[in-house]
N, CA, C and O atoms as a GROMACS GRO file, in nm:
protein
  420
    1MET      N    1   0.072  -0.106   0.006
    1MET     CA    2   0.012  -0.019  -0.010
    1MET      C    3   0.070   0.128   0.003
    1MET      O    4   0.155   0.135   0.091
    2MET      N    5   0.046   0.240  -0.058
    2MET     CA    6   0.112   0.370  -0.049
    2MET      C    7   0.062   0.454   0.072
    2MET      O    8  -0.054   0.490   0.090
    3THR      N    9   0.152   0.476   0.138
    3THR     CA   10   0.123   0.555   0.254
    3THR      C   11   0.125   0.716   0.172
    3THR      O   12   0.205   0.762   0.091
    4LEU      N   13   0.017   0.764   0.227
    4LEU     CA   14   0.000   0.916   0.186
    4LEU      C   15  -0.038   1.008   0.276
    4LEU      O   16  -0.129   0.980   0.353
    5LEU      N   17   0.022   1.124   0.281
    5LEU     CA   18   0.001   1.232   0.391
    5LEU      C   19  -0.004   1.350   0.326
    5LEU      O   20   0.093   1.384   0.258
    6SER      N   21  -0.113   1.428   0.336
    6SER     CA   22  -0.127   1.563   0.271
    6SER      C   23  -0.138   1.655   0.394
    6SER      O   24  -0.211   1.626   0.490
    7LEU      N   25  -0.056   1.779   0.387
    7LEU     CA   26  -0.083   1.862   0.481
    7LEU      C   27  -0.022   1.988   0.440
    7LEU      O   28   0.073   1.990   0.362
    8SER      N   29  -0.081   2.109   0.496
    8SER     CA   30  -0.019   2.230   0.450
    8SER      C   31   0.074   2.289   0.538
    8SER      O   32   0.068   2.282   0.661
    9ILE      N   33   0.178   2.358   0.460
    9ILE     CA   34   0.289   2.409   0.543
    9ILE      C   35   0.302   2.553   0.447
    9ILE      O   36   0.259   2.575   0.333
   10SER      N   37   0.393   2.656   0.559
   10SER     CA   38   0.443   2.762   0.463
   10SER      C   39   0.598   2.763   0.476
   10SER      O   40   0.661   2.730   0.576
   11LEU      N   41   0.646   2.806   0.363
   11LEU     CA   42   0.795   2.795   0.364
   11LEU      C   43   0.853   2.944   0.347
   11LEU      O   44   0.802   3.031   0.276
   12THR      N   45   0.973   2.958   0.429
   12THR     CA   46   1.049   3.071   0.424
   12THR      C   47   1.191   3.058   0.386
   12THR      O   48   1.241   2.945   0.378
   13GLY      N   49   1.238   3.131   0.369
   13GLY     CA   50   1.376   3.108   0.320
   13GLY      C   51   1.447   3.190   0.224
   13GLY      O   52   1.377   3.272   0.164
   14CYS      N   53   1.553   3.187   0.200
   14CYS     CA   54   1.626   3.265   0.088
   14CYS      C   55   1.695   3.172  -0.011
   14CYS      O   56   1.757   3.072   0.025
   15GLY      N   57   1.679   3.212  -0.145
   15GLY     CA   58   1.749   3.119  -0.241
   15GLY      C   59   1.754   3.200  -0.349
   15GLY      O   60   1.790   3.317  -0.337
   16GLY      N   61   1.719   3.147  -0.465
   16GLY     CA   62   1.709   3.208  -0.585
   16GLY      C   63   1.778   3.097  -0.682
   16GLY      O   64   1.746   2.980  -0.665
   17GLY      N   65   1.856   3.126  -0.768
   17GLY     CA   66   1.907   3.080  -0.884
   17GLY      C   67   1.889   3.129  -1.014
   17GLY      O   68   1.892   3.250  -1.034
   18VAL      N   69   1.869   3.049  -1.105
   18VAL     CA   70   1.838   3.113  -1.243
   18VAL      C   71   1.732   3.211  -1.245
   18VAL      O   72   1.637   3.211  -1.166
   19SER      N   73   1.754   3.303  -1.351
   19SER     CA   74   1.668   3.432  -1.327
   19SER      C   75   1.538   3.385  -1.358
   19SER      O   76   1.453   3.446  -1.293
   20ASP      N   77   1.490   3.293  -1.439
   20ASP     CA   78   1.368   3.252  -1.475
   20ASP      C   79   1.297   3.153  -1.384
   20ASP      O   80   1.188   3.114  -1.426
   21GLN      N   81   1.341   3.104  -1.265
   21GLN     CA   82   1.287   3.039  -1.165
   21GLN      C   83   1.246   3.136  -1.052
   21GLN      O   84   1.306   3.239  -1.022
   22PRO      N   85   1.138   3.091  -0.996
   22PRO     CA   86   1.080   3.159  -0.878
   22PRO      C   87   1.167   3.162  -0.752
   22PRO      O   88   1.232   3.062  -0.725
   23GLU      N   89   1.172   3.250  -0.688
   23GLU     CA   90   1.245   3.234  -0.557
   23GLU      C   91   1.232   3.099  -0.467
   23GLU      O   92   1.124   3.059  -0.424
   24LEU      N   93   1.340   3.044  -0.448
   24LEU     CA   94   1.329   2.893  -0.390
   24LEU      C   95   1.384   2.915  -0.240
   24LEU      O   96   1.464   3.004  -0.209
   25GLY      N   97   1.334   2.830  -0.161
   25GLY     CA   98   1.380   2.812  -0.021
   25GLY      C   99   1.442   2.661  -0.043
   25GLY      O  100   1.395   2.573  -0.115
   26LEU      N  101   1.567   2.654   0.041
   26LEU     CA  102   1.614   2.524   0.042
   26LEU      C  103   1.562   2.439   0.165
   26LEU      O  104   1.577   2.478   0.281
   27VAL      N  105   1.502   2.324   0.132
   27VAL     CA  106   1.432   2.229   0.241
   27VAL      C  107   1.514   2.083   0.256
   27VAL      O  108   1.541   1.998   0.171
   28LYS      N  109   1.531   2.087   0.347
   28LYS     CA  110   1.572   1.938   0.413
   28LYS      C  111   1.507   1.896   0.542
   28LYS      O  112   1.484   1.977   0.632
   29GLY      N  113   1.477   1.764   0.548
   29GLY     CA  114   1.415   1.729   0.664
   29GLY      C  115   1.430   1.590   0.686
   29GLY      O  116   1.516   1.520   0.633
   30THR      N  117   1.337   1.549   0.771
   30THR     CA  118   1.322   1.381   0.799
   30THR      C  119   1.188   1.328   0.806
   30THR      O  120   1.097   1.383   0.868
   31VAL      N  121   1.180   1.247   0.758
   31VAL     CA  122   1.031   1.154   0.784
   31VAL      C  123   1.049   1.052   0.859
   31VAL      O  124   1.152   0.984   0.855
   32THR      N  125   0.934   1.025   0.947
   32THR     CA  126   0.950   0.909   1.053
   32THR      C  127   0.791   0.861   1.043
   32THR      O  128   0.704   0.930   0.991
   33MET      N  129   0.772   0.741   1.097
   33MET     CA  130   0.650   0.684   1.119
   33MET      C  131   0.666   0.580   1.249
   33MET      O  132   0.733   0.478   1.261
   34ASP      N  133   0.578   0.649   1.342
   34ASP     CA  134   0.587   0.579   1.465
   34ASP      C  135   0.727   0.595   1.546
   34ASP      O  136   0.760   0.513   1.632
   35GLY      N  137   0.796   0.694   1.516
   35GLY     CA  138   0.914   0.723   1.586
   35GLY      C  139   1.030   0.657   1.509
   35GLY      O  140   1.142   0.671   1.557
   36SER      N  141   1.017   0.586   1.391
   36SER     CA  142   1.132   0.518   1.299
   36SER      C  143   1.157   0.591   1.186
   36SER      O  144   1.061   0.650   1.138
   37PRO      N  145   1.254   0.600   1.136
   37PRO     CA  146   1.274   0.664   1.006
   37PRO      C  147   1.200   0.584   0.897
   37PRO      O  148   1.181   0.463   0.903
   38LEU      N  149   1.156   0.673   0.785
   38LEU     CA  150   1.093   0.602   0.676
   38LEU      C  151   1.176   0.614   0.568
   38LEU      O  152   1.181   0.728   0.521
   39ALA      N  153   1.257   0.514   0.506
   39ALA     CA  154   1.337   0.511   0.405
   39ALA      C  155   1.287   0.480   0.291
   39ALA      O  156   1.196   0.398   0.277
   40GLY      N  157   1.352   0.555   0.180
   40GLY     CA  158   1.286   0.518   0.047
   40GLY      C  159   1.162   0.559  -0.015
   40GLY      O  160   1.108   0.507  -0.113
   41VAL      N  161   1.121   0.667   0.058
   41VAL     CA  162   0.981   0.736  -0.002
   41VAL      C  163   1.008   0.868  -0.062
   41VAL      O  164   1.116   0.926  -0.047
   42SER      N  165   0.908   0.916  -0.131
   42SER     CA  166   0.928   1.022  -0.209
   42SER      C  167   0.847   1.115  -0.127
   42SER      O  168   0.751   1.078  -0.059
   43VAL      N  169   0.895   1.253  -0.136
   43VAL     CA  170   0.855   1.350  -0.052
   43VAL      C  171   0.819   1.468  -0.161
   43VAL      O  172   0.914   1.521  -0.218
   44THR      N  173   0.712   1.502  -0.188
   44THR     CA  174   0.655   1.614  -0.283
   44THR      C  175   0.622   1.743  -0.224
   44THR      O  176   0.533   1.737  -0.138
   45PHE      N  177   0.665   1.842  -0.245
   45PHE     CA  178   0.612   1.981  -0.187
   45PHE      C  179   0.558   2.040  -0.304
   45PHE      O  180   0.632   2.066  -0.399
   46SER      N  181   0.415   2.068  -0.309
   46SER     CA  182   0.358   2.120  -0.446
   46SER      C  183   0.297   2.269  -0.407
   46SER      O  184   0.204   2.272  -0.327
   47PRO      N  185   0.341   2.380  -0.454
   47PRO     CA  186   0.312   2.502  -0.446
   47PRO      C  187   0.130   2.529  -0.505
   47PRO      O  188   0.072   2.455  -0.584
   48ASP      N  189   0.080   2.631  -0.452
   48ASP     CA  190  -0.046   2.665  -0.508
   48ASP      C  191  -0.014   2.682  -0.677
   48ASP      O  192  -0.090   2.626  -0.756
   49SER      N  193   0.061   2.734  -0.710
   49SER     CA  194   0.100   2.724  -0.859
   49SER      C  195   0.230   2.693  -0.904
   49SER      O  196   0.313   2.728  -0.820
   50GLY      N  197   0.276   2.644  -0.998
   50GLY     CA  198   0.403   2.616  -1.014
   50GLY      C  199   0.449   2.492  -1.011
   50GLY      O  200   0.378   2.402  -0.966
   51ARG      N  201   0.576   2.467  -1.059
   51ARG     CA  202   0.616   2.340  -1.044
   51ARG      C  203   0.655   2.275  -0.878
   51ARG      O  204   0.688   2.348  -0.785
   52PRO      N  205   0.642   2.125  -0.869
   52PRO     CA  206   0.640   2.077  -0.739
   52PRO      C  207   0.797   2.054  -0.749
   52PRO      O  208   0.857   2.046  -0.856
   53ALA      N  209   0.869   2.043  -0.592
   53ALA     CA  210   0.980   2.000  -0.593
   53ALA      C  211   0.984   1.853  -0.512
   53ALA      O  212   0.904   1.833  -0.420
   54THR      N  213   1.067   1.767  -0.544
   54THR     CA  214   1.063   1.632  -0.495
   54THR      C  215   1.203   1.611  -0.432
   54THR      O  216   1.304   1.678  -0.451
   55GLY      N  217   1.184   1.485  -0.339
   55GLY     CA  218   1.322   1.420  -0.258
   55GLY      C  219   1.291   1.276  -0.233
   55GLY      O  220   1.176   1.233  -0.241
   56LYS      N  221   1.387   1.208  -0.205
   56LYS     CA  222   1.358   1.085  -0.179
   56LYS      C  223   1.437   1.085  -0.024
   56LYS      O  224   1.532   1.159   0.001
   57THR      N  225   1.376   0.985   0.077
   57THR     CA  226   1.450   0.962   0.191
   57THR      C  227   1.563   0.866   0.156
   57THR      O  228   1.567   0.792   0.057
   58ASP      N  229   1.658   0.879   0.257
   58ASP     CA  230   1.756   0.788   0.254
   58ASP      C  231   1.723   0.680   0.366
   58ASP      O  232   1.608   0.662   0.405
   59VAL      N  233   1.836   0.608   0.418
   59VAL     CA  234   1.805   0.508   0.533
   59VAL      C  235   1.772   0.573   0.644
   59VAL      O  236   1.688   0.511   0.710
   60ALA      N  237   1.808   0.684   0.695
   60ALA     CA  238   1.781   0.740   0.804
   60ALA      C  239   1.662   0.852   0.809
   60ALA      O  240   1.646   0.936   0.897
   61GLY      N  241   1.585   0.834   0.694
   61GLY     CA  242   1.467   0.919   0.684
   61GLY      C  243   1.494   1.054   0.624
   61GLY      O  244   1.402   1.128   0.590
   62ASN      N  245   1.630   1.091   0.610
   62ASN     CA  246   1.631   1.216   0.563
   62ASN      C  247   1.629   1.236   0.404
   62ASN      O  248   1.653   1.147   0.322
   63TYR      N  249   1.595   1.366   0.376
   63TYR     CA  250   1.568   1.419   0.231
   63TYR      C  251   1.606   1.562   0.230
   63TYR      O  252   1.622   1.630   0.332
   64GLU      N  253   1.621   1.613   0.079
   64GLU     CA  254   1.659   1.729   0.048
   64GLU      C  255   1.574   1.741  -0.086
   64GLU      O  256   1.585   1.659  -0.177
   65LEU      N  257   1.497   1.839  -0.088
   65LEU     CA  258   1.431   1.890  -0.200
   65LEU      C  259   1.467   1.937  -0.334
   65LEU      O  260   1.494   2.057  -0.342
   66ILE      N  261   1.473   1.871  -0.435
   66ILE     CA  262   1.523   1.927  -0.562
   66ILE      C  263   1.413   1.990  -0.650
   66ILE      O  264   1.308   1.927  -0.663
   67TYR      N  265   1.429   2.120  -0.718
   67TYR     CA  266   1.333   2.186  -0.772
   67TYR      C  267   1.323   2.146  -0.898
   67TYR      O  268   1.216   2.100  -0.936
   68ILE      N  269   1.425   2.156  -0.980
   68ILE     CA  270   1.457   2.111  -1.132
   68ILE      C  271   1.599   2.053  -1.164
   68ILE      O  272   1.698   2.108  -1.115
   69ARG      N  273   1.612   1.957  -1.236
   69ARG     CA  274   1.748   1.909  -1.263
   69ARG      C  275   1.830   1.888  -1.105
   69ARG      O  276   1.792   1.821  -1.009
   70ASN      N  277   1.941   1.963  -1.118
   70ASN     CA  278   2.008   1.944  -0.976
   70ASN      C  279   2.013   2.076  -0.889
   70ASN      O  280   2.109   2.109  -0.819
   71THR      N  281   1.888   2.152  -0.907
   71THR     CA  282   1.844   2.269  -0.852
   71THR      C  283   1.793   2.247  -0.710
   71THR      O  284   1.671   2.228  -0.710
   72PRO      N  285   1.840   2.245  -0.608
   72PRO     CA  286   1.796   2.236  -0.459
   72PRO      C  287   1.708   2.336  -0.425
   72PRO      O  288   1.727   2.453  -0.457
   73GLY      N  289   1.605   2.293  -0.359
   73GLY     CA  290   1.501   2.398  -0.304
   73GLY      C  291   1.353   2.349  -0.360
   73GLY      O  292   1.328   2.249  -0.427
   74CYS      N  293   1.264   2.453  -0.311
   74CYS     CA  294   1.135   2.449  -0.371
   74CYS      C  295   1.048   2.590  -0.350
   74CYS      O  296   1.081   2.657  -0.251
   75LYS      N  297   0.955   2.636  -0.424
   75LYS     CA  298   0.911   2.749  -0.453
   75LYS      C  299   0.857   2.784  -0.323
   75LYS      O  300   0.798   2.702  -0.253
   76LEU      N  301   0.880   2.931  -0.281
   76LEU     CA  302   0.851   2.983  -0.147
   76LEU      C  303   0.703   2.985  -0.125
   76LEU      O  304   0.644   2.971  -0.232
   77GLY      N  305   0.635   2.995  -0.037
   77GLY     CA  306   0.523   3.019   0.020
   77GLY      C  307   0.433   2.890   0.054
   77GLY      O  308   0.488   2.789   0.098
   78HIS      N  309   0.322   2.895   0.037
   78HIS     CA  310   0.213   2.775   0.086
   78HIS      C  311   0.237   2.656  -0.018
   78HIS      O  312   0.239   2.676  -0.139
   79ASN      N  313   0.254   2.530   0.040
   79ASN     CA  314   0.295   2.417  -0.020
   79ASN      C  315   0.219   2.321   0.032
   79ASN      O  316   0.200   2.325   0.154
   80THR      N  317   0.153   2.207  -0.051
   80THR     CA  318   0.096   2.074   0.016
   80THR      C  319   0.210   1.959   0.006
   80THR      O  320   0.265   1.924  -0.098
   81VAL      N  321   0.230   1.912   0.124
   81VAL     CA  322   0.322   1.820   0.112
   81VAL      C  323   0.264   1.686   0.086
   81VAL      O  324   0.147   1.667   0.121
   82MET      N  325   0.334   1.587   0.027
   82MET     CA  326   0.281   1.438   0.004
   82MET      C  327   0.402   1.351   0.013
   82MET      O  328   0.508   1.364  -0.049
   83ILE      N  329   0.367   1.254   0.106
   83ILE     CA  330   0.468   1.145   0.145
   83ILE      C  331   0.418   1.028   0.054
   83ILE      O  332   0.303   0.994   0.077
   84SER      N  333   0.484   0.961  -0.047
   84SER     CA  334   0.428   0.833  -0.079
   84SER      C  335   0.513   0.737  -0.123
   84SER      O  336   0.611   0.785  -0.179
   85ASN      N  337   0.510   0.600  -0.116
   85ASN     CA  338   0.593   0.500  -0.121
   85ASN      C  339   0.537   0.467  -0.277
   85ASN      O  340   0.420   0.447  -0.308
   86SER      N  341   0.646   0.467  -0.360
   86SER     CA  342   0.611   0.442  -0.514
   86SER      C  343   0.661   0.333  -0.534
   86SER      O  344   0.659   0.299  -0.653
   87ASN      N  345   0.718   0.242  -0.443
   87ASN     CA  346   0.746   0.111  -0.477
   87ASN      C  347   0.625   0.010  -0.461
   87ASN      O  348   0.641  -0.108  -0.493
   88GLU      N  349   0.523   0.051  -0.420
   88GLU     CA  350   0.408  -0.021  -0.403
   88GLU      C  351   0.291  -0.034  -0.495
   88GLU      O  352   0.227   0.071  -0.508
   89GLU      N  353   0.250  -0.129  -0.556
   89GLU     CA  354   0.175  -0.114  -0.660
   89GLU      C  355   0.024  -0.067  -0.624
   89GLU      O  356  -0.042   0.008  -0.696
   90ASP      N  357  -0.021  -0.125  -0.501
   90ASP     CA  358  -0.155  -0.058  -0.443
   90ASP      C  359  -0.143   0.090  -0.396
   90ASP      O  360  -0.065   0.135  -0.313
   91GLU      N  361  -0.231   0.152  -0.464
   91GLU     CA  362  -0.218   0.289  -0.443
   91GLU      C  363  -0.330   0.356  -0.382
   91GLU      O  364  -0.360   0.473  -0.409
   92MET      N  365  -0.414   0.258  -0.270
   92MET     CA  366  -0.483   0.314  -0.178
   92MET      C  367  -0.432   0.386  -0.079
   92MET      O  368  -0.313   0.367  -0.055
   93GLU      N  369  -0.499   0.476  -0.004
   93GLU     CA  370  -0.450   0.556   0.093
   93GLU      C  371  -0.465   0.456   0.213
   93GLU      O  372  -0.557   0.375   0.229
   94GLN      N  373  -0.350   0.478   0.298
   94GLN     CA  374  -0.355   0.377   0.435
   94GLN      C  375  -0.382   0.472   0.560
   94GLN      O  376  -0.321   0.571   0.601
   95GLU      N  377  -0.492   0.408   0.604
   95GLU     CA  378  -0.558   0.509   0.721
   95GLU      C  379  -0.494   0.441   0.850
   95GLU      O  380  -0.465   0.321   0.858
   96GLY      N  381  -0.475   0.538   0.953
   96GLY     CA  382  -0.444   0.504   1.079
   96GLY      C  383  -0.303   0.512   1.104
   96GLY      O  384  -0.269   0.495   1.221
   97ASP      N  385  -0.189   0.542   0.997
   97ASP     CA  386  -0.049   0.533   1.032
   97ASP      C  387  -0.046   0.684   0.990
   97ASP      O  388  -0.100   0.740   0.895
   98ASP      N  389   0.036   0.735   1.093
   98ASP     CA  390   0.063   0.892   1.083
   98ASP      C  391   0.230   0.880   1.055
   98ASP      O  392   0.311   0.814   1.121
   99ALA      N  393   0.257   0.967   0.936
   99ALA     CA  394   0.396   1.009   0.911
   99ALA      C  395   0.421   1.142   0.969
   99ALA      O  396   0.338   1.232   0.955
  100VAL      N  397   0.532   1.159   1.034
  100VAL     CA  398   0.573   1.300   1.083
  100VAL      C  399   0.682   1.341   0.967
  100VAL      O  400   0.758   1.256   0.921
  101VAL      N  401   0.682   1.456   0.931
  101VAL     CA  402   0.759   1.507   0.842
  101VAL      C  403   0.799   1.669   0.907
  101VAL      O  404   0.728   1.767   0.928
  102THR      N  405   0.941   1.646   0.924
  102THR     CA  406   1.025   1.795   0.986
  102THR      C  407   1.084   1.825   0.857
  102THR      O  408   1.099   1.735   0.775
  103ALA      N  409   1.125   1.973   0.829
  103ALA     CA  410   1.176   2.038   0.757
  103ALA      C  411   1.224   2.142   0.792
  103ALA      O  412   1.161   2.224   0.859
  104THR      N  413   1.362   2.162   0.748
  104THR     CA  414   1.456   2.288   0.762
  104THR      C  415   1.462   2.376   0.660
  104THR      O  416   1.505   2.336   0.552
  105THR      N  417   1.426   2.495   0.674
  105THR     CA  418   1.434   2.601   0.556
  105THR      C  419   1.534   2.716   0.574
  105THR      O  420   1.545   2.802   0.487
   0.00000   0.00000   0.00000
């Protein structure tokens, strides 16, 4: 089953990069479930408009978002966060399990 978590957050930070890109905030964090790191899951931050940023957790549950190609960060402002296990074929939402996402900007 795919574990899915959607929540709203606000990002602040400084960044930038290529002039045709929006202002970006660097985002690194950790995903845990029931106090244990969640390894190998995709983390996606989707702004209200524009390109989402994604990352994948390592064995310790740590991730860093990538906006495009090798450009780290995500668009500043309100984002919806989705955690998914893309290795699973069953795409039903799993209820009862809470994943905790921490992010540093």
